[in-house]
Backbone as a ProteinNet text record, in pm:
[ID]
protein_1_A
[PRIMARY]
GILEFAAGESRKEVEVKIVDDTSFEEDEEFYVLLSSPACEKPLVLNDHERCTVTIIDDDEPGEFQFTEDRYQVVEGPDCEAVLTVERKNGSSGTVTCQYRTEDGTAHAGDDYEGLKGELVFKHSETSKEIRVKIIDDEKYEKKETFTVHLSDATGGAKFTKGTQGGEEAAECTVSIVNDEKTKGYVDAISKH
[TERTIARY]
606.7	664.7	810.4	869.7	1010.6	1019.2	1095.8	1124.6	1261.3	1269.1	1396.8	1437.5	1556.9	1611.3	1719	1702.6	1806.7	1920.1	2036.5	2150.5	2108.3	2135.1	2099.9	1957.1	1874.9	1735.9	1730.5	1664	1667	1529.2	1422.5	1288.7	1195.3	1114.5	1011.7	885.5	770.9	643.9	585.6	522.8	450.8	303.4	218.6	75.6	4	-77.8	-158	-303.6	-388.9	-530.4	-601.3	-675.5	-755.1	-899.2	-957.4	-1094.7	-1190.4	-1277.6	-1374.2	-1500.4	-1547.3	-1675.1	-1760.2	-1884.4	-1974.9	-1998.6	-1934.9	-1955.9	-1856.4	-1900.2	-1812.9	-1709.4	-1584.5	-1475.4	-1384.5	-1310.5	-1204	-1098.7	-1014.9	-902.4	-816.7	-765.5	-689.4	-551.8	-456.5	-319.5	-269.8	-181.6	-102.9	37	127.6	266.8	314.5	404	473.9	620.6	676.8	813.1	905.4	1025.5	1130.7	1225	1269.8	1361.6	1448	1549.1	1636.4	1693.6	1767.6	1828.7	1935	1939.4	2037.7	2099.6	2233.2	2305.7	2445.2	2512	2648.3	2745.3	2708.9	2789.9	2716.3	2786.8	2719.7	2603.5	2489.4	2369.3	2295.5	2258	2182.9	2058.5	1961	1840.9	1868.7	1816.4	1834.4	1721.9	1708.3	1609.1	1464.6	1443.9	1307.4	1262.1	1294.2	1254.9	1108.2	1041.5	899.3	820.3	711.5	624.1	486.6	430.9	297.2	195.2	92	-16.7	-142.1	-202.8	-326.6	-444.2	-543.1	-665.7	-767.5	-805.3	-901.1	-1040.2	-1127.8	-1264.9	-1336	-1390	-1456.4	-1608.3	-1660.6	-1805.7	-1874.8	-1798.9	-1855.2	-1795	-1857.3	-1803.5	-1670.5	-1644.9	-1515.4	-1516.9	-1400.7	-1380.7	-1257.6	-1267.8	-1156.4	-1069.9	-939	-848.1	-720.3	-648.8	-514.4	-420.8	-315	-220.5	-142.8	-132.3	-63.7	-151.9	-146.5	-214.4	-130.8	2.3	94.6	192.2	208.7	307.1	402.6	528	625.1	685.6	697.7	754	858.7	971.8	1079.1	1053.7	1046.4	1022.1	1136.4	1103.4	1204.1	1135.5	1214	1154.6	1079.1	965.6	884.5	850.6	821.6	794	642.6	604	464.6	453.2	346.1	311	222.3	264.1	187.6	120.1	-11.5	-89.2	-166.5	-159.1	-227.3	-354	-465.1	-593.2	-619.5	-645.5	-672.9	-816.2	-863.9	-998.9	-981.9	-1021.2	-999.4	-1133.5	-1124.1	-1241.4	-1354.6	-1318.5	-1417.4	-1376.7	-1415.5	-1386.5	-1494.5	-1616.8	-1727.3	-1793.2	-1809	-1880.5	-1796.6	-1853.8	-1789.7	-1830.1	-1731.1	-1755.8	-1674	-1718.5	-1647.5	-1637.6	-1548.1	-1545.8	-1488.3	-1519.8	-1468.8	-1340.4	-1249.9	-1129.4	-1109.4	-1044.3	-1013.1	-897	-820.1	-711.8	-762.6	-699.3	-737.3	-611	-602.2	-485.4	-467.9	-341.1	-303.1	-210.4	-84.6	14.1	65.3	43.6	74	-50.8	-29.8	-142.4	-145.3	-266.1	-284.4	-249.2	-177.4	-135.7	1.6	40.6	173.8	266.8	216.9	300	267.1	143.2	101	-16.9	-45.1	-159.7	-282.2	-382.2	-503.3	-576	-638.9	-708.9	-843.9	-935.6	-1056.9	-1104.1	-1168.8	-1214.5	-1277.9	-1289.2	-1354.1	-1262.2	-1251.4	-1181.2	-1285.9	-1262.8	-1353.5	-1278	-1327	-1271.3	-1365.2	-1317.4	-1398.6	-1402.2	-1486.9	-1497.3	-1359	-1323.7	-1195.9	-1076.6	-1092.7	-980.5	-965.2	-840.5	-818	-723	-672.2	-575.6	-580.6	-572	-566.8	-469.7	-412.2	-320.4	-380.6	-352.1	-379.9	-243.9	-217.5	-88.7	-110	-40	-52	80.3	77.1	199.6	243.6	371.3	429.7	501.1	476.3	538.3	667.5	776.9	909.7	930.8	915.4	936.8	1070.2	1148.5	1284.2	1291.4	1189.9	1195.2	1290.1	1351.5	1447.4	1373.4	1422.5	1364.7	1214.4	1173.8	1031.6	978.1	868	789.6	645.8	574.3	436	347.3	221.7	132.7	2	-56.7	-194.1	-257.6	-388.2	-456.7	-530	-550.9	-631.5	-745.6	-867	-987.6	-1056.5	-1108.1	-1195.5	-1334.1	-1437.4	-1574.3	-1671.8	-1799.3	-1909	-1887.2	-1866.3	-1849.1	-1981.5	-1974.3	-2095.1	-2081.1	-2190.3	-2188.2	-2185.4	-2218.8	-2218.5	-2085	-1982.7	-1851.3	-1856.6	-1762.7	-1753.6	-1609.2	-1577.8	-1441.1	-1397.8	-1270	-1218.7	-1232	-1295.3	-1327.2	-1203.5	-1096.9	-980.7	-879.8	-904.7	-807.3	-857.8	-769.6	-804.1	-928.6	-1028.1	-1152.2	-1268.9	-1239.4	-1345.7	-1428.6	-1550.9	-1637.8	-1697.7	-1708.4	-1774.8	-1682.3	-1551.3	-1454.7	-1317.3	-1219.6	-1079.9	-996.2	-885.5	-797.6	-653.6	-563	-421.3	-357.4	-245.5	-171.1	-44.1	-17	105.2	195	320	419.2	515.7	537.1	634.9	757.7	872.1	996.6	1091	1181.7	1266.5	1379.7	1426.7	1537.7	1665.5	1744.9	1869.8	1966.2	1960.7	2048.3	2014.7	1884.3	1841.8	1891.7	1876.7	1922.5	2073.6	2146.8	2292.1	2332.7	2260.7	2291.5	2270.6	2158	2126.1	2228.6	2266.7	2368.2	2500.8	2540.1	2667.7	2665.5	2553	2541.9	2544.5	2476.9	2468.1	2602.2	2694.9	2826.2	2918.8	2888.9	2978.4	2937.2
1288.2	1204.1	1175.4	1090.6	1052.6	901.3	854.4	712.1	685.8	589.4	554.6	415.2	404.5	277.5	231.9	111.6	53.8	3.8	-22.3	-74.4	-204.5	-214.2	-333.8	-334.5	-239.1	-234	-158.6	-217.5	-156.7	-118.3	-140.6	-115.2	-67.2	31.4	82.4	109.3	96.6	128.1	255.5	333.8	453.9	428.7	436.1	415	549.6	568.5	690.2	648.1	692.7	655.1	732.5	659.6	720.8	729.9	847.3	869.4	835.2	738.2	696.2	780.2	830	901.2	845.7	890.3	834	927.9	1043.8	1135.5	1104.6	1121.3	1093.7	1204.1	1162.7	1257.1	1197.1	1283	1233.5	1165.9	1081	1025.2	1140.5	1127	1234.8	1184.3	1276.8	1239.5	1322.1	1260.5	1336.2	1274.9	1340	1296.9	1268.7	1173.6	1148.1	1180.2	1270	1317.4	1273	1234.2	1207.8	1327.4	1367	1480.9	1468.2	1551.6	1567.3	1436.5	1361	1238.1	1271.1	1192.2	1215.6	1082.3	1079.9	958.3	999.1	913.1	949.1	943.1	865.1	860	939.2	982.2	1059.2	979.4	1045.3	980.2	1080.4	1037.3	1126.2	1054.2	1130.3	1075.6	1057.3	948.6	930.6	1001.5	971.2	1040.3	1004.3	905.4	860.3	911.1	1036.2	1088.4	1129.6	1129	1165.8	1050.8	1012.3	904	964.1	928.4	975.3	867.5	906.4	815.1	861.1	769.7	801.7	737.2	818.9	767.5	748.9	623.8	593.3	592.6	673.6	681	549.8	485.6	356.5	367.9	491	510	504.6	497.7	488.8	366.1	317.7	198.5	222.9	348	380.9	396.5	431.8	453.6	376.2	311.4	233.3	318.6	290.4	348.8	264.9	273	216.9	313.5	261.4	351.2	434.1	385.2	457.9	451.8	557.9	552.8	477.4	472.7	405.7	319	197.3	104.7	64.7	38.6	-11.7	-140.4	-242.1	-369.7	-412.2	-464.4	-511.6	-658	-688.7	-825.2	-916.4	-1036.3	-1134.3	-1261.8	-1366.7	-1492.9	-1473.4	-1539.5	-1535	-1393.3	-1306.8	-1166.3	-1143.8	-1058.9	-1020.9	-870.1	-814.5	-675.9	-683.4	-617.6	-619.1	-483.3	-481.2	-357.7	-352.9	-240.9	-228.1	-144.9	-201.5	-130.3	-91.5	37.3	80.9	128.7	117.2	160.7	278.9	397.3	520.5	579.5	672.4	747.8	657.4	556.8	466.5	321.1	239	95.5	14.3	66.5	1.5	-103.9	-224.7	-330.9	-401.3	-506.2	-581.2	-518.8	-489.1	-429.4	-505.4	-498.6	-568.6	-480.2	-518.3	-460.3	-564.9	-549.8	-639.3	-581.1	-668.8	-622.1	-703.9	-640.1	-709.4	-638.6	-717	-659.5	-631.2	-535.9	-502.8	-472.2	-532.3	-511.6	-366.9	-325.9	-201.2	-245.9	-203	-255.3	-391.7	-424.4	-558.8	-645.5	-772.5	-863.1	-978.2	-1004.4	-1116.3	-1245.6	-1332.7	-1459.9	-1452.8	-1334.1	-1316.5	-1242.2	-1135.4	-1048.5	-1058.2	-1092.5	-1106.4	-1202.3	-1255.2	-1344.9	-1262.3	-1259.8	-1182.5	-1232.6	-1140.2	-1172.9	-1105.5	-1167.9	-1099.6	-1168.8	-1092.5	-1150.8	-1046.1	-1080.7	-993.3	-972.6	-848.9	-817.3	-803.4	-871.1	-862.3	-799.7	-685.9	-619.3	-645.6	-712.7	-734.5	-605.3	-603.8	-486.9	-448.4	-321.5	-263.2	-296.6	-379.6	-405.4	-286.1	-241.8	-119.4	-137.1	-258.3	-276	-418.5	-432.3	-562.9	-553.7	-667	-671.4	-748.6	-702	-777.4	-810.3	-938.5	-982.2	-1033.1	-969.4	-1006.6	-1066.2	-1191.7	-1261.2	-1202.2	-1166.1	-1111.6	-1225.2	-1237.9	-1342.7	-1288.4	-1358.7	-1315.5	-1364.5	-1273.8	-1314.5	-1265.8	-1196	-1152.8	-1069.6	-989.5	-898	-782.9	-729.3	-619.6	-486.5	-395.1	-259.4	-263.8	-340.4	-356.6	-246.5	-186.6	-104	-115.4	-204.5	-229.4	-208.6	-174.7	-141.5	-219.6	-237.5	-286.3	-212.1	-218.6	-150.2	-251.4	-212.5	-291.8	-201.9	-253.5	-176.2	-230.9	-141.3	-176.1	-121.8	-200.1	-154.3	-224.9	-187.7	-256.1	-268.3	-155.2	-156	-190.5	-268	-305.6	-259.8	-273.9	-243	-94.7	-11.3	134	199.2	119.5	175.8	244.4	336.4	411.4	407.2	486.2	501.7	645.6	664.8	798.5	886.1	1000.2	1090.1	1139.2	1172	1238	1146.4	1015.7	925.8	879.1	811.7	763.1	676.4	706.1	629.6	704.1	802.7	884.1	809.2	858.4	803	667.1	635.9	513	392.2	415.6	306.4	358	267.9	307.7	228.5	286.3	212.8	255.9	167.1	199.9	139.8	197.7	151.7	83.2	-34.4	-108.9	-109.5	-64	-67.8	-182.6	-264.8	-373.4	-328.1	-323	-284.7	-403.9	-409.3	-527.4	-524.9	-642.6	-662	-612.5	-532.7	-480	-591.6	-707	-819.1	-871.1	-884.3	-930.4	-834.3	-705	-604.5	-616.5	-640.4	-655.7	-775	-889.1	-1008	-981.4	-917.7	-890.2	-793.4	-690.4	-595.2	-665.8	-756.4	-828	-917.7	-985.1	-1075	-993.7	-879.7	-799	-735.2	-722.2	-664.5	-766.1	-897.5	-1000.6	-1039.9
2923.4	3025.4	2996.8	3079.5	3067.3	3053.6	2956	2941.3	3001.8	3093.3	3154.2	3110.4	3051.7	3006.2	3104.5	3158.7	3243.4	3154.6	3212	3135.1	3066.7	2936.1	2859.4	2806.1	2847	2800.5	2668.3	2567.5	2434	2381.1	2457.6	2405.2	2515.1	2483	2574.7	2494.6	2557.9	2492.2	2551.4	2463.5	2505.8	2477	2577.3	2557.4	2554.8	2452.6	2439.5	2427.7	2518.3	2514.9	2403.7	2320.9	2214.1	2263.2	2253.9	2299.9	2186	2210.5	2108.3	2120.6	2007.1	2007.1	1893.7	1885.1	1784.5	1667.6	1666.6	1554.6	1443.3	1317.3	1203.3	1187.9	1168.7	1144.7	1038.8	968.3	880.2	967.6	906.1	980.6	1031.8	1152.8	1216.3	1257.2	1266.2	1302.2	1419.7	1496.7	1593.3	1596.3	1665.1	1665.5	1807.3	1818.7	1944.3	1917.8	1998.3	1976.3	2088.8	2052	2150.3	2151.4	2269	2278.2	2402.7	2410.3	2527.9	2580.3	2497.1	2548.3	2653	2759.1	2865.2	2905.3	2912.5	2947.8	2992.6	3073.9	3115.1	2997.7	2890.6	2768.7	2660.9	2556	2450.5	2388.4	2370.7	2317.8	2230.4	2110.6	2020.4	1970.5	1924.7	1862.2	1713.7	1654.8	1510.1	1434.6	1306.1	1221.6	1256.8	1344.3	1376.1	1512.3	1544.1	1674.7	1678	1560.2	1554.4	1494.5	1561.2	1515.6	1484.5	1369	1332.3	1368.6	1442.2	1477.5	1403.2	1327.7	1254.9	1327	1363.9	1425.8	1314	1290.3	1183.8	1244.1	1188.2	1238.7	1206.8	1309.9	1288.3	1283.8	1270.8	1277.8	1141.9	1033.4	898.9	830.8	721.6	654.7	584.1	543.9	485	334	281.6	137.8	93.6	-23.2	-77.2	-168.8	-167	-264.3	-267.9	-379.1	-384.3	-311.6	-249.7	-183.4	-284.3	-408.1	-516	-640.7	-722.9	-853.2	-955.7	-932.3	-1025.1	-947.9	-994.2	-937.9	-1049.6	-1013.6	-1110.6	-1056.4	-1142.5	-1101	-1203.2	-1153.6	-1241.4	-1272.8	-1402.9	-1446.8	-1402.8	-1360.6	-1321.2	-1276.8	-1249.5	-1204.2	-1072.7	-1058.1	-935.3	-891.6	-986.4	-956.2	-944.2	-850	-832.4	-817.4	-869.7	-837.4	-712.8	-606.2	-480.8	-465.7	-480	-476.4	-345.1	-277	-148.2	-164.1	-118.4	-116.1	28.5	52.8	189.1	203.4	324.6	360.3	454.3	408.1	484.8	529.7	624.5	671.6	720.2	795.4	854.1	837.9	936.8	927.8	998.2	996.4	1065.4	976.6	1030	959.4	854.5	796.3	688	555.1	472.1	340.8	236.5	111.4	4	-119.3	-209.3	-343.4	-439	-565.5	-669.1	-726.2	-771.7	-840.4	-967.7	-1066	-1191.7	-1259.6	-1335.6	-1415.6	-1556.1	-1624.3	-1762.7	-1842.6	-1960.5	-2046.4	-2086.4	-2094.1	-2160.2	-2271.8	-2266.9	-2361.5	-2314	-2185.5	-2134	-2148.9	-2180.6	-2207.3	-2107.6	-2052.8	-1960.5	-2032.7	-1963.9	-2023.4	-2086.2	-2137	-2195.8	-2100.1	-2039.1	-1955.3	-1806.2	-1775.6	-1636.4	-1632	-1514.4	-1498.5	-1460	-1546.4	-1521.3	-1396.9	-1327.6	-1203.5	-1197.6	-1126.6	-1082.8	-957.3	-870.7	-745.6	-656.9	-530.2	-433.1	-313.3	-268.1	-143.9	-33.6	77.7	192	308.8	355.8	472.9	589.8	692.2	811.5	894.2	995.6	1083.4	1134.6	1121.5	1165.5	1076.3	973	881.2	787	767.6	690.2	572.8	547.7	439.5	386.2	254.1	187.3	70.6	32.6	-81.3	-197.4	-318.3	-440.8	-499.8	-525.3	-581.1	-723	-816.3	-957.8	-1003.1	-1048.8	-1094.2	-1226.9	-1235.2	-1358.4	-1432.4	-1562.1	-1643.7	-1703.1	-1679.2	-1725	-1868	-1966.5	-2106.8	-2161.3	-2076.4	-2110.2	-2238.6	-2261.5	-2376.3	-2345.9	-2451.1	-2436.1	-2428.6	-2345.5	-2333.1	-2309.5	-2210.8	-2185.8	-2094.8	-2134.1	-2042.4	-2089.6	-2025.4	-2062.9	-1941.7	-1965.5	-1854.5	-1861	-1743.2	-1731.7	-1614.6	-1603.5	-1493.8	-1406.3	-1281.9	-1188.9	-1142.4	-1151.9	-1120.1	-995.4	-913.3	-801.3	-833.5	-802.1	-830.8	-736.6	-746.9	-677.6	-526.5	-461.1	-314.9	-247.7	-139.5	-64.2	81.3	155.8	298.5	329	229.4	249	218.3	185.7	152.5	16.9	-3.9	-129.9	-176.8	-278.3	-325.7	-301.7	-273.9	-244.9	-369	-351.8	-463	-537.9	-463.9	-525.5	-592.4	-597.4	-660.2	-796.1	-872.6	-1006.3	-1000.2	-1082.6	-1083.8	-1021.9	-935.6	-876.2	-773.9	-749.4	-645.2	-680.3	-810.2	-852	-855.4	-860.8	-874.2	-833.6	-832.2	-811.1	-910	-953	-1043.5	-1023.6	-1059.9	-1059.1	-1183.2	-1222.9	-1339.8	-1292.5	-1347.5	-1314.6	-1437.1	-1421.3	-1529.2	-1502.9	-1605.3	-1597.1	-1674	-1607.2	-1674.8	-1673.2	-1772.8	-1782.1	-1680.6	-1648.4	-1557	-1624.5	-1554.6	-1612.1	-1651.7	-1580.5	-1615.7	-1754.9	-1783.6	-1916.2	-2023.2	-1998.1	-2093.4	-2114.6	-2004.1	-2012.2	-2096.7	-2079.3	-2159.2	-2307.7	-2340.9	-2481.1	-2539.8	-2463	-2509.3	-2536.2	-2445.8	-2461.3	-2585.1	-2609.7	-2726.1	-2855	-2855.8	-2978.7	-3015.8	-2918.8	-2947.8	-3013.4	-3002	-3057.1	-3196.8
[MASK]
++++++++++++++++++++++++++++++++++++++++++++++++++++++++++++++++++++++++++++++++++++++++++++++++++++++++++++++++++++++++++++++++++++++++++++++++++++++++++++++++++++++++++++++++++++++++++++++++

Protein backbone atom coordinates (compact mmCIF):
# COMPACT_ATOMS: atom_id res chain seq x y z
CA GLY A 1 0.00 0.00 0.00
CA ILE A 2 0.86 3.70 0.11
CA LEU A 3 1.24 5.84 3.23
CA GLU A 4 0.36 9.49 2.69
CA PHE A 5 1.64 12.10 5.15
CA ALA A 6 -0.05 15.50 5.22
CA ALA A 7 2.07 18.60 5.92
CA GLY A 8 3.11 18.53 9.60
CA GLU A 9 2.11 14.87 10.05
CA SER A 10 4.95 12.79 11.51
CA ARG A 11 3.44 9.38 12.31
CA LYS A 12 1.40 6.70 10.55
CA GLU A 13 0.38 3.19 11.57
CA VAL A 14 0.45 0.11 9.36
CA GLU A 15 -1.96 -2.65 10.39
CA VAL A 16 -1.23 -6.23 9.38
CA LYS A 17 -3.81 -8.91 10.25
CA ILE A 18 -2.31 -12.02 11.87
CA VAL A 19 -4.17 -15.25 11.11
CA ASP A 20 -4.64 -17.35 14.25
CA ASP A 21 -4.62 -21.11 13.90
CA THR A 22 -4.58 -23.98 16.39
CA SER A 23 -1.61 -25.95 15.09
CA PHE A 24 1.75 -25.67 16.88
CA GLU A 25 4.46 -23.83 14.97
CA GLU A 26 7.83 -22.30 15.83
CA ASP A 27 7.81 -18.52 16.21
CA GLU A 28 7.73 -17.00 12.72
CA GLU A 29 8.91 -13.70 11.27
CA PHE A 30 8.01 -11.45 8.40
CA TYR A 31 9.14 -7.98 7.37
CA VAL A 32 7.44 -4.70 6.58
CA LEU A 33 9.47 -2.59 4.15
CA LEU A 34 9.28 1.09 3.30
CA SER A 35 10.37 2.13 -0.19
CA SER A 36 10.05 4.77 -2.91
CA PRO A 37 9.70 7.97 -0.84
CA ALA A 38 8.15 10.79 -2.86
CA CYS A 39 7.93 14.47 -1.90
CA GLU A 40 8.28 17.87 -3.60
CA LYS A 41 11.42 18.37 -1.44
CA PRO A 42 14.29 15.86 -1.22
CA LEU A 43 13.33 12.92 1.03
CA VAL A 44 15.27 9.76 1.88
CA LEU A 45 14.65 6.68 4.02
CA ASN A 46 16.91 6.20 7.04
CA ASP A 47 18.46 2.92 8.25
CA HIS A 48 15.10 1.75 9.70
CA GLU A 49 13.26 1.19 6.43
CA ARG A 50 12.72 -2.49 7.36
CA CYS A 51 10.74 -3.66 10.41
CA THR A 52 10.82 -7.27 11.64
CA VAL A 53 7.55 -8.66 13.01
CA THR A 54 7.72 -11.86 15.09
CA ILE A 55 4.56 -13.97 15.37
CA ILE A 56 4.70 -15.86 18.66
CA ASP A 57 2.76 -19.10 18.61
CA ASP A 58 0.28 -19.01 21.49
CA ASP A 59 -0.84 -22.65 21.22
CA GLU A 60 1.85 -24.15 23.49
CA PRO A 61 3.03 -23.13 26.99
CA GLY A 62 6.45 -22.13 25.63
CA GLU A 63 10.13 -22.44 26.50
CA PHE A 64 12.19 -20.23 28.82
CA GLN A 65 15.61 -18.81 28.04
CA PHE A 66 17.77 -15.81 28.87
CA THR A 67 18.11 -13.38 25.96
CA GLU A 68 21.90 -13.63 26.41
CA ASP A 69 24.16 -16.37 27.79
CA ARG A 70 26.55 -13.67 29.07
CA TYR A 71 25.87 -10.23 30.51
CA GLN A 72 28.42 -7.60 31.52
CA VAL A 73 27.74 -4.83 34.04
CA VAL A 74 29.98 -1.92 35.07
CA GLU A 75 30.23 -1.57 38.84
CA GLY A 76 29.06 1.77 40.22
CA PRO A 77 26.64 3.41 42.65
CA ASP A 78 23.01 2.22 42.30
CA CYS A 79 24.01 -0.32 39.65
CA GLU A 80 21.89 -3.34 38.69
CA ALA A 81 22.37 -6.23 36.31
CA VAL A 82 19.12 -6.40 34.32
CA LEU A 83 18.62 -9.90 32.90
CA THR A 84 15.78 -10.62 30.50
CA VAL A 85 14.04 -14.00 30.50
CA GLU A 86 11.95 -14.69 27.40
CA ARG A 87 9.25 -17.22 26.72
CA LYS A 88 9.51 -18.52 23.15
CA ASN A 89 7.61 -21.00 20.96
CA GLY A 90 4.31 -20.56 22.76
CA SER A 91 2.58 -18.34 25.31
CA SER A 92 -0.53 -20.29 26.25
CA GLY A 93 -1.61 -20.33 29.90
CA THR A 94 0.12 -19.26 33.11
CA VAL A 95 3.58 -20.78 33.60
CA THR A 96 6.31 -20.29 36.20
CA CYS A 97 9.95 -21.04 36.86
CA GLN A 98 12.30 -20.59 39.81
CA TYR A 99 15.41 -18.40 39.67
CA ARG A 100 18.47 -18.13 41.90
CA THR A 101 21.93 -16.58 41.88
CA GLU A 102 25.10 -18.61 42.48
CA ASP A 103 28.58 -17.37 43.36
CA GLY A 104 31.47 -17.68 40.96
CA THR A 105 34.46 -15.43 41.61
CA ALA A 106 31.89 -12.80 42.74
CA HIS A 107 30.34 -13.40 46.16
CA ALA A 108 26.79 -12.62 47.30
CA GLY A 109 26.83 -9.98 50.03
CA ASP A 110 30.24 -8.63 48.95
CA ASP A 111 29.90 -8.09 45.19
CA TYR A 112 26.17 -8.46 44.52
CA GLU A 113 22.95 -9.07 46.43
CA GLY A 114 21.98 -12.74 46.13
CA LEU A 115 18.47 -13.49 44.93
CA LYS A 116 16.03 -16.33 44.62
CA GLY A 117 12.39 -16.34 43.70
CA GLU A 118 9.76 -17.25 41.16
CA LEU A 119 8.94 -15.74 37.77
CA VAL A 120 5.26 -15.90 36.83
CA PHE A 121 4.28 -15.47 33.18
CA LYS A 122 0.56 -14.93 32.69
CA HIS A 123 -1.23 -16.05 29.52
CA SER A 124 0.40 -14.35 26.49
CA GLU A 125 3.23 -12.79 28.56
CA THR A 126 6.55 -13.38 26.80
CA SER A 127 9.21 -11.43 28.74
CA LYS A 128 10.25 -10.81 32.36
CA GLU A 129 13.24 -9.11 34.00
CA ILE A 130 15.43 -10.23 36.89
CA ARG A 131 17.28 -7.30 38.52
CA VAL A 132 20.37 -8.07 40.58
CA LYS A 133 21.82 -5.22 42.70
CA ILE A 134 25.58 -4.85 42.26
CA ILE A 135 27.58 -3.76 45.34
CA ASP A 136 30.17 -1.08 44.56
CA ASP A 137 33.34 -2.05 46.47
CA GLU A 138 35.66 0.05 44.27
CA LYS A 139 38.22 -2.71 43.81
CA TYR A 140 40.92 -2.11 41.20
CA GLU A 141 40.95 -4.16 37.96
CA LYS A 142 37.78 -6.00 38.85
CA LYS A 143 36.31 -8.73 36.69
CA GLU A 144 34.28 -11.13 38.74
CA THR A 145 31.42 -13.39 37.74
CA PHE A 146 28.31 -15.03 39.13
CA THR A 147 25.59 -17.10 37.47
CA VAL A 148 21.81 -16.92 37.50
CA HIS A 149 19.89 -20.19 37.13
CA LEU A 150 16.32 -20.91 36.02
CA SER A 151 14.75 -24.24 36.99
CA ASP A 152 11.51 -26.05 37.89
CA ALA A 153 9.27 -24.88 35.04
CA THR A 154 5.54 -25.43 35.59
CA GLY A 155 2.41 -25.36 33.44
CA GLY A 156 3.97 -27.53 30.71
CA ALA A 157 6.71 -24.99 29.91
CA LYS A 158 10.26 -26.17 29.21
CA PHE A 159 13.68 -24.62 28.68
CA THR A 160 15.18 -23.92 25.26
CA LYS A 161 17.39 -26.86 24.31
CA GLY A 162 20.13 -24.88 22.53
CA THR A 163 20.97 -22.41 25.31
CA GLN A 164 23.17 -22.71 28.43
CA GLY A 165 21.59 -25.21 30.83
CA GLY A 166 19.86 -27.35 28.19
CA GLU A 167 16.29 -28.66 28.41
CA GLU A 168 16.24 -29.08 32.20
CA ALA A 169 17.29 -25.54 33.16
CA ALA A 170 18.66 -22.25 31.83
CA GLU A 171 21.58 -20.20 33.08
CA CYS A 172 23.53 -17.08 32.27
CA THR A 173 26.84 -15.66 33.47
CA VAL A 174 27.11 -12.08 34.73
CA SER A 175 30.52 -10.35 34.69
CA ILE A 176 31.07 -7.35 36.96
CA VAL A 177 33.80 -5.02 35.70
CA ASN A 178 35.15 -1.99 37.52
CA ASP A 179 34.24 1.59 36.73
CA GLU A 180 36.97 3.31 34.67
CA LYS A 181 36.70 6.36 36.98
CA THR A 182 37.67 4.23 39.99
CA LYS A 183 40.62 2.82 38.05
CA GLY A 184 41.64 6.37 37.07
CA TYR A 185 41.57 7.55 40.70
CA VAL A 186 43.72 4.62 41.86
CA ASP A 187 46.17 5.15 38.97
CA ALA A 188 46.47 8.87 39.83
CA ILE A 189 47.09 8.15 43.54
CA SER A 190 49.69 5.46 42.81
CA LYS A 191 51.70 7.89 40.62
CA HIS A 192 52.15 10.38 43.52
